[in-house]
C-alpha positions in Angstrom: -55.1 74.3 54.6 -52.8 77.3 54.1 -52.4 77.4 50.4 -50.2 80.4 50.5 -47.4 78.3 52.1 -48.1 75.1 50.3 -44.6 74.5 49.1 -43.2 75.0 52.6 -45.8 72.7 54.1 -45.3 70.0 51.4 -41.5 70.0 52.0 -42.0 69.6 55.8 -44.4 66.7 55.4 -42.2 65.0 52.8 -39.5 64.8 55.5 -41.9 63.4 58.1 -41.0 60.5 60.3 -44.6 59.5 61.1 -47.5 57.9 59.3 -49.6 60.4 57.3 -53.3 59.7 57.2 -55.7 61.5 54.8 -59.3 61.5 55.8 -62.1 62.5 53.4 -65.9 62.5 53.5 -67.5 59.9 51.2 -70.1 60.8 48.5 -73.0 59.3 50.5 -72.2 61.7 53.4 -72.1 64.7 51.0 -75.4 63.8 49.4 -77.0 63.2 52.7 -76.0 66.7 53.8 -77.5 68.1 50.6 -80.8 66.3 50.4 -81.2 64.4 53.7 -81.3 60.6 54.3 -84.9 60.4 53.1 -84.0 62.4 50.0 -81.3 59.9 49.2 -83.6 56.9 49.8 -86.4 58.3 47.6 -84.0 59.8 45.1 -82.3 56.4 44.5 -85.7 55.1 43.5 -87.2 58.2 41.7 -84.1 59.9 40.3 -81.2 57.4 40.4 -79.3 59.2 37.7 -79.4 62.5 39.7 -78.1 60.8 42.9 -75.4 59.0 40.8 -74.4 62.3 39.2 -74.0 64.0 42.6 -72.0 61.1 44.0 -69.8 61.0 40.9 -69.2 64.8 41.2 -68.2 64.3 44.9 -65.8 61.5 44.0 -64.2 63.5 41.1 -63.9 66.5 43.5 -61.9 64.5 45.9 -59.7 63.0 43.2 -58.9 66.4 41.7 -58.4 68.1 45.1 -56.2 65.4 46.6 -54.1 64.9 43.5 -51.5 67.6 44.3 -51.2 66.5 47.9 -50.7 62.9 47.0 -48.2 63.6 44.3 -46.1 66.1 46.2 -46.4 64.7 49.8 -47.8 61.2 49.6 -49.5 59.5 52.4 -49.6 56.0 53.9 -53.3 55.6 53.8 -56.6 57.3 53.1 -59.8 56.9 55.2 -63.1 57.4 53.3 -65.6 58.3 56.0 -69.2 57.4 55.4 -71.5 58.5 58.2 -74.9 57.2 57.0 -76.9 58.2 60.0 -77.6 61.6 61.5 -79.2 63.0 64.7 -81.0 66.2 65.0 -78.4 67.6 67.4 -75.1 66.2 66.1 -75.2 66.0 62.3 
């Protein structure tokens, strides 16, 4: 996003005549990218507080990051993507 021109972008989106969708990555996806699927599975058993802390951080990050956009522009809906699988080629 072009933060230098945020005010101009926000004004333009506020006048939109179309549905605005916001799409974000869910906390499971972030943790999987950090520690891998096996790391999540074993971490939930061996270190559940660590996995919870990472997921909570990711959720708080989204809340804080999106706060300005939602307040100033709005949006009709948000999609929280959670891709829980991965391939070696197409992560």
